[in-house]
N, C-alpha and C positions, 0 to 999 in steps of 0.2 A: 667744727668750726669751719672749716671750707665751704658748707651748704651753707651758713649764716651769711658767708663774704658774697657768695654768689646770690641769695637773696638781697642784701645790701647793692649791690649792683645793678638790680631790674629794679629796684625800686628809684634807682639814681635815674634810669634811663629812663624810667616812664613819668618820673617828675619834670624832667626837663622837657621831655617829647610834649607833654600833655601843657606845662605853662608858657611854650613857645606858639601851639597851636591856640592856647587862650587868646595871647597877644596877638597875632594874626588877625583870627576873628574877632576882635571886641572894637575893631573904627566905628564910630556912629554914623560914618557913610555907609556901612555895610547895613544889607536887607534885613528885617528881624529874624531870620532862618537860619543865615548865617551866625549873627551875634548870638543867637541862641547855643549854637555851635561851640562858641566865644563861652560861654555861661556854662555850658557842661562840660567842657575841657581843664575849665577853671575849678570845679567840682570837684573832678575827679583828682586834679592834681592834690588839692586841698585832703582830700580823703588819704593818698600815698603819704603828703605829709602827716600827717596824724597818727599811720600805724609806724613810721621809720624808728621811732623812741619804743618801739613794745614787739619790735619783730624777735628777738632773745627770747619773750616771755611767749610768744602765741604758741607754743609747743609744749607748754608747762602742763599742758590737760584743764586748764581755768575756762570752763564751756562758756561761761559768764562773760567771761571778757573778750571772749573770740564772738559770741551771738551779739554783743554791746555793740562792738565795731561794726556788723553787718548791718544794725540798725541807724547804724548813723549812714552807709552808705547806701542803704535802699532807696534815699530820697532822690536818688539819680534817675531810679526807673522811669517815673513819668515825666523827666523832662528827655529821657531818649522819645516818648512818643511824641511831646512836643513839636520836637524837631522835625519828624515825618510827618504830622499835621501841618505843619507850617509852608513844609517844601508843596506838598502838596494842594492845600489851601491857602495861598499866601495872604495874611490876613486873619488867619480864625485864630487863632491865638492871642489870649487875653489876659493878664496878670489874675484875675478873677477864676479862668477856667482852669488856669496852671495849679492855683491854692486849690481848687475844688480837685482836681488831681492827686496831690498830694497828700490833703487831708487822710484819706484811710489809712494810708503808710505811716503818716505820723501818729496817728492814735492807737494803731494797734503795736507800733515801735515803744511809745510810750507803755502803754499794757506792759508789753513785757517788760520794761524797765523797772518798771513800777512793783509788779506781781513775781517778777521772776517768775514766770510760768510758758513750761515750754511751748504749749499750745500756740500763745501767740506768736512765739518765733516761727510756727509752720505755717499757721496762716498768713503770715508775711511772706513765708516763700512762696505757695501756693497765691497769693494774688497777685505775685510779680509772674509766676509762670503764664497766669491764669491773663492779666494784663498784658503781656509781649504777645500774647497767640492771638490776644484781640486784636493788637497794633498789625499786626503783620497781616491777618485777614483784612482788615481796612483797608491797609495800604494797597495790597492786590487786586483792590475792588475797585478803591480810589484813583489809582493809574489810569487805567482805558476812559475816564471820564474827563480827566485831565489833557489827557492826550485829545481826547475829541474836542474838547474846547480849544486848544492851543491852534489846531487847526482852521479853528472858524475865527482867528486873529492875526495869526504868523504866517508870511509864505515860506518860509524855512521853520527846522526843528534842531539845527546846530548848537549844541550847548545850550540850548532851554529844554529838550525833552529829559522826561526822568526813569530811561529804560535804566538806567543804571541803578535807580533806586532800588530797584529788586532785589540787586545785590548785597547793596547795603540792609535793607533792611534782614537780610538772610545772618548778615553780618555781625549785625544788631542782636538778634537771637541767638547766637553763637556767643555773642558776650557773655549774654544772658545766661546759656547754660552754663558756661565755664563758671560763672560768678556762682549760679546756685548748687555745683558740685561743689566749690569753695566752702560755702555756706553750711553744707552738710557733711560735708568729709573735709574738716581742718586739717592740715597738713603743710611740709615743703614742697611735697609734689601735685597736690591743688593750688597752691597760691601759684606756683611757676607756672603752672597749663592757665591760670586766669592771667597773670601779667604779660605772658607771650599772647597768649590771643587777644587780649584787650590792644596791646601794643601794635599787633600784624593788624589786625581788623580795622585800627582809626586810622593808620598811616593808609590805607585803601582807600576807607570813609573820606578822609579830608582830599586826598588827593581830587575826587572826585566834585565835594563841596567847593572847594576854592576854584573850580572849574568852570561851574555851572552860573550860566545868565539870568538873570532875575525877568520876570516876567510882569505883566501888568497887574494888577490885583481884579480885575476884570475879569480874564479868561477863569481864575481858578472859583471866583464867583456866581460869573454866570452873566453879570451886569455891566452896563455901564462904570466906567471908572470916571469918575469926579474929573479928572484931570484932561481924559479927553472930550467931556463933555462942553467943556471950557472952551477948550482947543478950534472943536466942529463949530459952534454955537457963535464963536465970530468970522467967521467966513461963509455962512450959507450963502447961496447964491439963488436957490429956491426953495419952496414953501411944498415940505413932503408931510404926509399923513404922519402924528407924534405916535409914539408906541400906547402912549397911555389917553389914545383917544378910541373908545371902545365902539363908538356908529360911524364909521366912513364909506358915505356912497361908493358900491363898487368900480361907478366911474370914474370917480375920482381917484381910487388906489390903481385901477387902470394906467390912467393917466400920469400917474407918479410913478411906476413902475417903465413906463415908456421912456420918461425923462431921463429917470436914473440908468435905463439900460443904455441909451444912447451918449451918455457920461462917462459911463466905464466903457463903452464899443471904442469912444476916442481915445478914453485915458489907454488903453490897449493898444489899440491898435494903430492909431497916429503917435501917441508919445510914447508908446512902450513900457510903462511902467513895470513890468513886469522883470526888466533887466535890471530893475533894482535887488540887490540881493536881500537885502531888510527890509521888503517891502513887508507894511504890516498892515490891519483891514484899518485902522483909526488914522492911516497914513491916507490911505485913499477916500476916505470919509470926508475927510477935512477941505481934499483936494476939491471933490465933489459938492460939498457944502451939504451933508446930512450929519447923520450920528452914526455910529458903529453898530451900535443895536440894527436899525432899519438894514442898513447895509449887509450884517450877518443872515437877519431871516432873508432879504431878497436872493444872496447865494444860495442857503439852504433850500429855501419853499420853490423860489422862481426857477432859479438856474440847477437846481437839484444837484448841487456839490457845494464842499466847502471852499470856503476862502482858498485855502490853502492847494483845495484840488485845480480849482480853479484858473491860479497863476500859473502851477507847475505845468497843465495843459499848455497853454502859451509858451513857455519856455520849453517843452520838449518838441512843442511844433520849429520854435526859433531854431534849435540846436539842431534838429532832421534836416533843416534848411541848407546850413554851417557844414553841415556833415557829410550832404552831397554836392557841394559846391567848392566846396574849398578842403584845401590839403591839412588842414590846421591841427595841432594834437588836442586831444581830446580833453588834458588840460585845459586848453584855452577855449574850446568849445564850451565847456561848462563854465567858467570864467563869463565868456561874451552872451551869454545864454542865461545868467543871471542866479545860476548856482551858487553855494558858499564851498562848494568842496567836491573831487572826484567820484567820491563815494556816494553821495546822493545825488548827482546825478546820473550815475550807471544805474542805481536801484530806481529811480525814476522812470528813468528810459524804460528799464526791463519791465517795469509793471507795467506802464502802458501802449508798448508796444511787443512784449512777448518776447524780446530778444536785447541782445547788449548792442551801447551804439556800434561795436565793430563790427559785429556782423550785418549792422545795418548798412556802414557805410561800406562794405564788401560786395552787399545787393544792389548797391546804387551803382558800384564802376563796375558790374557786369553790363 
């Protein structure tokens, strides 16, 4: 009876936690990635509520009852994957894709319920393992692509990078492993391991997801966002070659490059736009009067740098001047140079100069 009371306590904790997370991530103003988390939290909460009346009968040896519960629970597996997909590629998750991902799991769940054949149940477990492994591999492959595109649009990466998603993906996989263990080896210990693993893992996941800012859709999709095009089209000051024009005389292209180079130089040398810690490529494109795709091509092909690298080169040079001419603290130097944090400033400074800001200042003082 004591074990049963402990199990009821864990169920209550899990239900309250997931219900609270579902409420936090259910606001319509949130992006789809976070609303998917809210939907997943609500699904998990419902699963726990579903099991509460049957806690005392879980260990009665009724194999079908236990597996039936697992068949209902397994529908959340594709939702986990949808969360990863939407974070790595905003806008990629649709209702149709979600239903197609759910379909195999629903079919084999129904087959097991109808025929009560263990083969279909084990296929479900195998599908979950294979699907979870594929999602983990896909995430590891997709993250570098995401971060490369991020540097083509943003001059900063605080709270928009997805480095933390590697850890989250591993936590998802840990939850999946605990769930598979629970499904194959029904018992008090397996249930307790699964609930503790899930509760701790989801606490960490929700912390990072709540901190994550939203990036524009163009970053993940590799194209112009509609809003950015509308914004820049209203402020064009000179004509540049369109990305859809296939045959443009080289002289025109060269002239356009010269024009855009002059505008960028003015924006950085005279207006010091790099001091804006939240500067984006689309902001610079709107200021100059062109679209972000052309600007991205200019930085990558002509300057042979990403927008992120180009802006931070200016910020580092500005900080070097402050370090040698003033006694300002590193925190103030970082802020006055356009960096969002001291840690980012230090990392960028060491990467470019091979020494820390403190070392550079000491050398300049000699």
